[in-house]
N, C-alpha and C positions, 0 to 999 in steps of 0.2 A: 297359215291363215294370213290373209292380207290386211285384216283389220287390227292387227296388233300395233302397239305404240311404236315399236322399233321401225315398222314400215313407214309410219308418219315421219319419224326422224330421218330415215334414209331418203324419203322423197324430198324433204326440205333441204337436205345436204346436196342432192343432185340438182335441185333448182338453184341453190346458191352458186354451185359451180357453173351452171348454165348462165346465170346472171353475170358471173365473173367474165365469161367469154363475151357475152353480149355487150356489157357496159364498160369493159376495161378500156381505159383511155390509151391513146397513142402518146407516149411521153417523149418529148424532144427537149434538148437543151436550148439555151438562148442563141446559139449559132445555127440552129436548124437541123442538127444531127439527131437522128432517131436513136433513142436509147432503148426503149421497150416498145414493141409492136405486138398486137395480139395474134397476128398471123404467123409469128415465128414458130418453126417446127417444134422446138422444145416446149414452148408454152401450150401449143395445140395438143401435143402428146400427153403432157401431164394433166391438163384440164379434162380432155376427153377420156383419158385413161381412168381418171377418178370417177367421171360420170358413168362410164361403162361398168366399172367394178361395182359401183353403187347399185346400178340397175340389175346387174346379175345377182347381187346380194338380195335385192328385193324379190326377185323371181325364185330364188332358192330358199323360200321360207320354211320348207320342211326339213332342210338340212341346216340345223342351227350352228354346228361346228364350222361348216364351210362358210356360212354367213359371217361368223365371227372372224374367220381368217381373211375373207375378202374385205371386210371393214378395216381390219388392221393394215392390209395392203393399201387401201384407199387413204388411210391416215398417213402412211409413209409417203405416198405420192403428194399429198397436200403439204406435208412438212418440207419435202424437196422443193415444191413450187414456192412455198413461203420463203425458204432460204434463198432461192434465186431472185425473188422479188426484193428481198432485203439487200442482197449483195449488189444487185443492179442499182438500187436506190442509194446505197452507200458510196458507190464509185462515181456518182454524179458530182461534178465540181460546181458548186454554186446553186442557184435557183433555176428551176425549169419553167418553161412557158405554161405548162399545165401543172399546177400545184396540187391537184387532186389525186396524187399517187397513193395517198394513205388508204383510201377505200379499197383499192385493188389488193393491198396487202392484208386488209382486215377480213376480206371474204373467205380466204382459206382457213383462217383461224375460226371463224364462225362455223364453217363446214366441219372442221375437226371436232368442235364441241358437240355438234349433232351426231357425228359418227361415234364419239365416245359414249354419248347418251344411248345410242342404239345398241352398242356393245354391252352396256350395263343391263339393258332390258333383255337382250338375248341371253346373257348370263343368268339373269333372274328366271327366265323361262326354262333354261336348261336345268337349273337347280330344282325348280318345281317338278319337272318331269322325273328327275332322279329321285326326289323324295317320294313321289307317288309309286315309282317302281320298287322302292324299298318296302312299301307296305304290302305288295303282292306276295 
């Protein structure tokens, strides 16, 4: 069923990752060298991979175990993306021209929180179905 709470969490997570791609700034150092650009293949792959896994998870609402596994894979992709953001931010020497790099690092964390909430709701549904099956 698409009206379950985990579907809402998954839609919010996909929208957050879409917002990350749309609003992610181009980070340059003071000499004009580009440090992070949103069109880099690594970032595109991780962001769109997470969005695609989340959408597939939404569409597989009848298969709760598959939904749980896809959410876990999306969480792993978000952690990898977060690690790359932190690594690239830490190798910067000094201040950048765009000091708004913190919000780009924060969005995968928010997405991870919503994916974990969705997994908890999926687990709750699975436990409910198992308890009803025991009564039969």
